[in-house]
C-alpha positions in Angstrom: 0.0 0.0 0.0 1.5 3.3 -1.1 1.2 6.1 1.4 1.8 9.8 0.7 1.9 12.5 3.4 0.8 15.9 2.1 1.6 19.2 3.9 0.3 22.5 2.6 2.4 25.5 3.7 1.0 29.1 3.6 2.9 32.2 2.8 2.0 35.9 2.9 3.4 39.3 2.2 6.5 40.8 3.8 6.0 41.3 7.6 6.2 45.1 7.2 3.4 45.1 4.6 1.0 42.5 6.0 -2.4 41.4 4.7 -3.9 43.6 2.0 -7.5 43.8 0.8 -8.1 41.1 -1.8 -5.5 38.7 -0.3 -6.5 35.2 0.6 -7.4 34.8 4.3 -5.5 32.1 6.2 -5.1 31.9 10.0 -1.4 32.5 10.1 0.5 32.6 6.8 4.2 33.0 7.2 5.5 36.4 6.0 7.8 35.8 3.0 10.7 37.4 4.9 10.5 34.9 7.7 11.3 31.2 8.1 8.0 30.1 9.6 7.3 26.6 11.1 7.7 24.3 8.1 11.3 23.5 8.9 10.4 22.6 12.5 7.8 20.2 11.2 10.2 18.6 8.7 12.9 18.2 11.4 10.4 16.5 13.7 9.7 13.9 11.0 13.0 12.3 11.7 11.5 10.7 14.8 9.1 8.6 12.6 10.6 5.0 12.4 8.5 3.8 9.4 9.9 5.6 6.4 7.8 3.8 3.8 6.0 6.8 2.5 6.5 9.8 0.3 6.0 13.5 1.0 4.3 16.3 -0.9 4.7 19.9 0.1 2.0 22.2 -1.4 2.9 25.9 -1.7 0.0 28.3 -1.1 0.2 32.1 -1.1 -2.1 34.9 -0.1 -1.4 36.8 -3.4 -0.3 35.6 -6.9 2.7 37.9 -6.9 4.4 35.7 -4.3 4.1 32.5 -6.2 7.6 32.2 -7.6 9.3 33.7 -4.5 7.4 31.4 -2.1 8.2 28.3 -4.2 11.9 29.1 -4.1 11.7 29.8 -0.4 9.9 26.5 0.4 12.3 24.6 -1.8 15.2 26.1 0.0 13.7 25.2 3.4 13.1 21.6 2.4 16.6 21.3 1.0 18.1 22.6 4.2 16.1 20.2 6.4 16.2 17.3 4.0 13.4 14.9 4.8 14.6 11.3 4.7 11.8 10.3 2.3 11.1 11.1 -1.4 9.8 14.7 -1.4 7.9 16.7 -4.0 7.4 20.5 -3.8 4.3 21.5 -5.9 3.2 25.1 -6.6 0.9 27.1 -8.9 3.1 26.7 -11.9 2.8 23.0 -11.9 -0.9 23.2 -11.3 -1.1 25.5 -14.4 0.6 22.7 -16.4 -2.0 20.2 -15.2 -4.9 22.6 -16.2 -3.4 23.1 -19.6 -3.7 19.3 -20.2 -7.3 19.4 -19.2 -8.0 22.3 -21.5 -6.1 20.7 -24.4 -8.0 17.4 -24.2 -11.3 18.1 -22.5 -13.9 20.7 -21.5 -14.0 19.7 -17.9 -14.3 22.5 -15.4 -11.0 22.7 -13.4 -11.8 25.6 -11.0 -11.8 23.2 -8.1 -8.1 22.5 -8.8 -6.8 25.5 -7.0 -4.2 26.5 -4.3 -6.6 29.3 -3.0 -8.7 28.7 0.0 -8.6 26.0 2.6 -11.1 23.6 1.0 -9.4 23.9 -2.5 -6.0 23.3 -0.9 -7.3 20.2 0.9 -8.6 19.0 -2.5 -5.2 19.5 -3.9 -3.8 17.4 -1.1 -6.1 14.6 -2.4 -5.6 15.3 -6.1 -1.8 15.2 -6.0 -1.8 12.1 -3.9 -4.2 10.5 -6.5 -1.9 11.5 -9.4 1.1 10.1 -7.7 -0.8 6.8 -7.1 -1.3 6.8 -3.4 -3.5 4.3 -1.8 -3.6 6.4 1.4 -3.2 10.2 1.9 -2.1 11.5 5.2 -3.0 15.2 5.6 -0.7 17.2 7.9 -0.3 21.0 8.6 3.0 22.9 8.7 2.6 24.1 12.3 2.7 20.6 13.8 5.4 18.5 15.5 5.8 14.7 15.3 6.7 13.1 18.6 5.6 9.5 18.2 8.1 7.2 16.5 5.2 4.9 15.6 3.1 7.6 14.0 3.0 6.2 10.5 2.5 2.7 11.7 -0.6 3.8 13.6 -1.8 6.0 10.8 -2.0 3.2 8.3 -2.7 0.3 10.6 -6.5 0.1 10.1 -7.0 2.2 6.9 -8.7 0.3 4.1 -9.5 -2.6 6.4 -12.7 -3.6 8.2 -13.8 -3.1 11.8 -16.8 -5.0 13.1 -17.9 -5.5 9.5 -17.5 -1.8 8.5 -14.8 -0.5 6.2 -12.3 1.9 7.7 -12.4 4.6 4.9 -10.7 7.3 6.9 -9.0 7.8 10.3 -8.7 11.0 12.2 -6.1 11.7 14.8 -6.1 14.6 17.2 -4.0 17.6 18.3 -2.0 17.9 21.5 -1.4 21.4 22.8 1.7 22.7 24.5 0.5 21.1 27.8 0.1 17.7 26.0 -3.7 17.9 26.4 -6.3 17.4 23.7 -8.5 20.3 24.8 -8.5 23.7 23.1 -6.1 26.0 24.8 -8.5 28.9 25.4 -9.8 31.0 28.3 -13.5 31.1 28.8 -15.0 34.6 28.3 -18.5 36.0 28.9 -19.5 36.1 25.2 -19.1 32.3 25.1 -22.1 31.8 27.4 -24.5 31.0 24.5 -21.8 30.2 21.9 -20.4 27.3 23.9 -18.4 25.9 21.1 -15.4 25.0 23.2 -17.6 23.4 25.9 -19.3 21.3 23.2 -15.9 20.4 21.8 -14.7 19.3 25.2 -17.7 17.0 25.6 -17.1 15.5 22.2 -13.3 15.2 22.8 -13.8 13.4 26.1 -16.4 11.0 24.5 -14.3 10.2 21.4 -10.7 10.7 22.4 -10.7 10.2 26.1 -12.4 6.8 26.3 -12.2 3.3 24.9 -12.2 1.6 22.5 -9.2 2.8 20.5 -11.2 3.3 17.2 -14.6 5.0 17.3 -16.8 6.6 14.6 -16.3 10.3 15.0 -18.5 13.4 14.3 -15.4 15.6 13.9 -11.9 15.6 12.5 -8.8 17.8 12.4 -7.7 19.0 9.0 -4.0 18.7 10.1 -4.3 15.0 10.9 -6.6 13.1 8.6 -5.8 9.7 7.0 -8.0 9.1 3.9 -8.1 5.9 1.8 -8.2 6.2 -2.0 -11.7 4.6 -2.1 -13.0 7.6 -0.2 -11.0 10.5 -1.7 -11.7 9.4 -5.3 -15.4 9.8 -4.6 -15.8 12.6 -2.0 -14.1 16.0 -2.4 -13.8 18.8 0.1 -16.6 21.4 -0.5 -15.0 24.5 -2.0 -17.8 26.7 -0.6 -16.6 26.0 2.9 -14.2 28.8 3.8 -13.6 27.4 7.3 -14.3 24.1 9.0 -13.7 22.1 5.9 -12.4 19.2 7.9 -15.6 18.6 9.8 -17.6 19.3 6.7 -15.6 16.5 5.0 -16.7 14.1 7.7 -20.3 15.1 7.1 -20.0 14.7 3.3 -18.3 11.3 3.8 -21.1 10.1 6.0 -23.7 11.2 3.4 -22.0 9.0 0.8 -21.9 6.1 3.1 -18.3 6.1 4.1 -17.0 5.5 7.6 -14.8 8.0 9.4 -13.1 6.8 12.6 -10.9 8.4 15.2 -7.9 6.6 16.6 -7.3 7.8 20.2 -3.6 6.8 20.0 -2.9 8.8 16.9 -1.9 12.4 17.9 0.4 15.2 16.9 1.7 18.3 18.7 -0.1 21.4 17.4 1.8 24.7 18.0 0.3 27.3 15.8 1.3 31.0 15.9 -1.1 33.3 17.7 -4.1 34.4 15.7 -4.3 38.1 15.1 -7.9 38.3 13.9 -10.5 40.0 16.2 -13.0 37.8 18.0 -15.9 39.3 16.0 -14.1 38.4 12.8 -13.5 34.7 13.8 -17.1 34.5 15.1 -18.3 35.8 11.7 -16.5 33.1 9.9 -18.1 30.5 12.2 -21.6 32.1 11.5 -21.2 31.6 7.7 -19.8 28.1 8.3 -22.5 26.8 10.5 -25.4 28.3 8.6 -24.0 26.8 5.4 -23.7 23.4 7.1 -27.2 23.6 8.5 -28.5 24.5 5.0 -26.7 21.5 3.5 -28.4 19.1 6.0 -31.8 20.7 5.6 -31.5 20.6 1.8 -30.9 16.8 1.6 -33.0 14.7 -0.8 -33.4 11.0 -1.2 -30.6 9.8 -3.5 -29.4 6.3 -4.5 -26.4 5.1 -2.5 -26.6 8.1 -0.2 -27.6 8.4 3.5 -29.7 11.1 5.0 -28.1 12.6 8.1 -29.4 14.7 11.0 -27.6 17.3 13.2 -28.1 14.8 16.1 -25.8 12.4 14.3 -22.9 14.8 15.1 -23.7 15.7 18.7 -22.4 17.1 20.8 -20.1 18.9 18.4 -20.6 20.1 15.7 -24.2 19.0 16.0 -25.3 21.6 18.5 -24.5 24.3 16.0 -26.5 23.0 13.1 -29.9 23.0 14.8 -32.9 25.5 14.6 -31.7 27.6 17.5 -28.5 28.7 15.7 -29.9 32.2 14.9 -30.8 32.7 18.6 -27.3 31.6 19.6 -25.7 34.1 17.2 -28.0 37.0 18.4 -27.3 36.5 22.1 -23.6 35.9 21.7 -23.0 39.0 19.6 -25.0 41.2 21.9 -22.8 40.2 24.8 -19.6 40.5 22.7 -20.7 44.0 21.6 -21.2 45.1 25.2 -17.9 43.7 26.1 -16.2 45.8 23.4 -18.1 48.9 24.6 -16.8 48.5 28.1 -13.3 48.6 26.6 -14.2 51.6 24.4 -13.7 49.6 21.2 -16.7 51.1 19.3 -15.8 49.8 15.8 -15.5 46.3 17.1 -18.8 46.6 18.9 -20.4 47.7 15.6 -18.9 44.8 13.8 -20.4 42.4 16.4 -23.8 43.9 15.9 -23.4 43.5 12.2 -22.9 39.7 12.8 -26.5 39.6 13.9 -27.6 41.2 10.7 -25.5 38.9 8.6 -27.0 35.8 10.4 -30.5 37.0 9.3 -29.9 38.3 5.8 -26.6 37.1 4.4 -25.3 33.9 6.0 -28.2 31.7 4.8 -27.4 30.5 1.2 -30.0 31.4 -1.3 -29.4 28.2 -3.3 -29.8 24.5 -2.4 -26.4 23.7 -0.8 -26.9 19.9 -1.0 -27.6 20.0 -4.8 -24.7 22.4 -5.3 -22.3 20.0 -3.5 -23.5 17.1 -5.6 -22.5 19.1 -8.7 -19.1 19.6 -7.2 -18.9 15.9 -6.5 -19.8 15.0 -10.0 -17.1 17.5 -11.3 -14.6 15.8 -9.0 -15.3 12.4 -10.4 -14.9 13.8 -13.9 -11.5 15.3 -13.0 -10.2 12.1 -11.5 -11.5 10.0 -14.4 -9.6 12.2 -16.8 -6.5 11.9 -14.5 -6.9 8.1 -14.7 -7.0 8.1 -18.5 -4.1 10.5 -18.8 -2.1 9.3 -15.8 1.3 9.1 -17.6 1.2 12.8 -18.7 -0.1 14.2 -15.4 2.1 11.9 -13.3 5.2 13.1 -15.2 4.4 16.8 -14.4 4.3 16.1 -10.6 7.2 13.7 -10.7 9.4 16.5 -12.0 8.8 18.4 -8.8 10.8 15.9 -6.8 13.4 17.8 -4.8 16.9 16.6 -5.3 19.9 17.5 -3.1 23.4 16.3 -2.7 24.1 14.0 0.1 26.6 14.3 2.9 29.9 12.5 3.7 30.4 9.4 1.6 27.2 9.9 -0.4 28.4 13.4 -1.4 31.2 11.7 -3.3 28.7 9.9 -5.5 28.2 12.7 -7.9 32.0 13.0 -8.6 32.4 9.2 -8.9 29.2 9.0 -11.0 30.5 11.3 -13.7 34.1 10.1 -13.4 33.1 6.6 -14.5 33.4 7.9 -18.1 30.6 5.8 -19.3 29.0 7.2 -22.5 25.6 6.4 -20.9 26.0 8.8 -18.0 27.5 11.5 -20.0 24.3 11.9 -21.9 22.1 12.4 -18.8 20.9 15.9 -18.0 21.8 17.4 -14.7 18.2 16.8 -13.4 18.4 13.2 -14.4 21.8 12.7 -12.9 20.7 14.2 -9.6 17.6 12.0 -9.6 19.8 8.9 -9.9 22.1 10.2 -7.2 19.2 10.8 -4.9 17.8 7.3 -5.2 21.2 5.6 -5.0 22.8 4.0 -1.9 26.5 3.7 -1.3 27.8 0.3 0.1 31.3 -0.7 1.1 32.8 -4.2 1.5 36.1 -5.6 2.8 38.2 -8.2 1.0 36.5 -11.6 0.9 33.3 -10.2 2.2 30.2 -11.6 0.6 28.2 -9.0 -1.3 25.5 -11.3 -2.7 24.8 -14.9 -1.8 23.1 -17.2 -4.3 19.4 -17.4 -3.3 19.4 -13.7 -2.3 16.5 -11.8 -3.9 17.5 -10.1 -7.2 16.0 -6.6 -6.9 19.0 -4.3 -7.1 21.4 -3.0 -9.8 25.0 -2.4 -8.7 27.8 -0.3 -10.2 31.4 -0.8 -9.0 32.9 2.6 -8.0 36.2 1.2 -6.7 37.8 -2.2 -6.1 37.3 -5.6 -7.6 34.6 -8.3 -7.2 34.4 -11.9 -8.4 31.4 -13.9 -9.4 31.5 -17.6 -8.5 29.4 -20.7 -7.8 30.0 -23.9 -5.9 30.8 -27.1 -7.8 28.2 -29.9 -7.9 29.6 -31.5 -4.8 29.7 -28.2 -3.0 33.3 -28.5 -2.0 34.9 -26.3 -4.6 34.4 -22.7 -5.6 34.3 -22.1 -9.3 35.2 -18.5 -10.3 33.2 -17.4 -13.3 34.2 -13.7 -13.7 36.0 -10.8 -12.2 34.6 -7.3 -12.3 36.3 -3.9 -12.1 35.3 -0.2 -11.5 32.6 0.8 -14.0 31.2 -2.7 -14.3 27.6 -3.6 -13.5 26.0 -6.5 -11.8 22.4 -7.3 -10.9 21.3 -6.2 -14.4 18.8 -9.2 -14.5 16.9 -7.4 -11.7 15.5 -5.2 -14.5 13.9 -8.0 -16.4 13.4 -10.7 -13.7 10.2 -11.3 -11.9 9.8 -10.0 -8.4 11.5 -12.2 -5.7 13.6 -14.0 -8.3 16.8 -15.2 -6.5 20.4 -14.8 -7.6 22.0 -18.0 -9.0 25.6 -17.1 -8.1 27.8 -15.6 -5.3 29.5 -12.3 -5.6 32.4 -11.5 -3.3 34.8 -8.6 -2.8 38.4 -9.4 -3.9 39.7 -6.1 -2.4 38.1 -3.1 -0.6 35.0 -2.4 -2.7 32.7 0.6 -2.9 29.4 0.1 -4.8 26.6 2.4 -5.8 23.2 0.6 -5.8 19.8 1.3 -7.3 16.6 -0.5 -6.1 14.6 -1.9 -9.0 11.4 0.0 -7.9 13.2 3.3 -7.8 14.8 2.7 -11.2 11.4 1.9 -12.7 10.1 5.3 -11.4 13.0 7.0 -13.0 12.1 5.3 -16.3 8.5 6.4 -15.9 9.6 10.0 -15.2 12.3 10.5 -17.8 10.9 8.6 -20.8 13.5 9.5 -23.5 16.5 8.7 -21.3 14.9 5.6 -20.0 14.9 4.1 -23.5 18.7 4.8 -23.9 19.3 3.4 -20.4 17.4 0.2 -21.0 19.0 -0.4 -24.4 22.4 0.1 -22.8 21.6 -2.2 -19.9 20.3 -4.9 -22.2 23.4 -4.7 -24.3 25.6 -5.0 -21.1 23.4 -7.8 -19.8 23.9 -9.7 -23.1 27.7 -9.3 -22.9 27.7 -10.5 -19.3 25.6 -13.5 -20.0 27.8 -14.5 -23.0 30.9 -14.0 -20.9 29.6 -16.0 -18.0 28.3 -18.8 -20.3 31.8 -19.0 -21.9 33.5 -19.1 -18.6 31.1 -21.6 -17.2 31.5 -23.9 -20.2 35.3 -23.5 -19.9 35.2 -24.4 -16.2 32.9 -27.4 -16.9 35.4 -28.6 -19.6 38.3 -28.3 -17.2 36.4 -30.2 -14.5 35.6 -33.0 -17.0 39.3 -33.1 -18.1 40.4 -33.4 -14.5 37.9 -36.1 -13.8 39.0 -38.0 -16.9 42.6 -37.7 -15.9 41.9 -39.0 -12.4 39.8 -41.8 -13.9 42.5 -42.8 -16.4 45.1 -42.6 -13.6 43.1 -45.1 -11.7 
């Protein structure tokens, strides 16, 4: 099962300029002149023991003029912190390439494919994972810290399986604050009396997170820790109309389509976001739009094949309590109290803004269209986009594969680049710098002492080796097992393991390979090489032809040597027999 972790990172204008009218609104985008929290998140990934996953970093900006600068900034940060897994950095320019393919070959609406707005960015998390052939997408945010070495094992342990007869289509984890608690780190204020969102969340958290069993169906999820199986994300998209709360809305949408969303109370991550600078009335206004939209979606449901009608009570105590008929009353009372609180502090403009929230709840927050039907249109569009992606997977996959970040390795590995080009093989002289760096990045350096076994017969043949320095010999045991028959000797620049490119998986080696003197090898796993061939099509043809030619030479040499050794053995046996 292929797992891809996706981390969106948000960038804004220079700290001296700040947010401007017309910019996208995010909780805490990093000013382009600062380093932000992404590097901290990447460093913390080193604690994860299971490295069997790939990483996508999505670059989102508050204004288009930052796209190029932010992409370079993020690429630099990732290069400096060097995640120990294959990493892609994807920005608006790559998305533009993808959209050009859609326009060239179809008339499908691609507006949902966007790096603007939380919901669209979440959809891009799913879309990029789909294109890069993930079975499971793990959604993480750039203000989090990994502390659990078993994080990835827990994340994928149940996904795609069955629990008590129900499929596990998605798994939510939860946030830990700086006190290592799962509660929201807030102080209760008077205006919260009727807008008891944090109290409702506390009840829900205690019920789902703070009690057994480990896995329970959940009415909520955290956008920065969601594990979603391909069966779900190829059907259900995030709703682009949701400006906030897209994570819980996704749980609701999943439930409507009959998918099961569980929470694992052992799967957690430290959440240390920068302080929010928005005024309380402003955050409250965002919640007003969010909950009235959610309420309208539930109320607008119709009977549809393969869909389930849901009720607010299915999501009690949170978010269910904020999707019921008394929502308008909650908004009115809460904003009256908040307005009075602002007036006592002589913040007249904030008080006016709070009163305006009441007006908005009555005349603007309630959508004038059927939210449920509109979402079904989005879902249909999502299916069309992914069907196109399936039919044009090679082209789209190649666009994203080019975004894999390559950096030179340290110590012994840093010498690979020099040795790689100094081999003076015509084959490698024809590679572009990007292709050469790709091969260096997927390579592994191995060293062996004289007489040390490199490969035993019966070892699985899944790796290609190139000798950087030293000599090796290829041999096999005689029929009686008492004599080693040397078949060939190989020198710097020679290859072995070439049959791994054409052999079936789990095919064993037929001969032993041993170091004659101190040997340094560079190795390439078959799976990684196949991805190189898929990414760089033109060069892959040259490489494969070269490898096949070399393989043919090796087989002919070994056949001749083997025949010669067999002839000598027969002569010796004949001599011994005649001597008798």
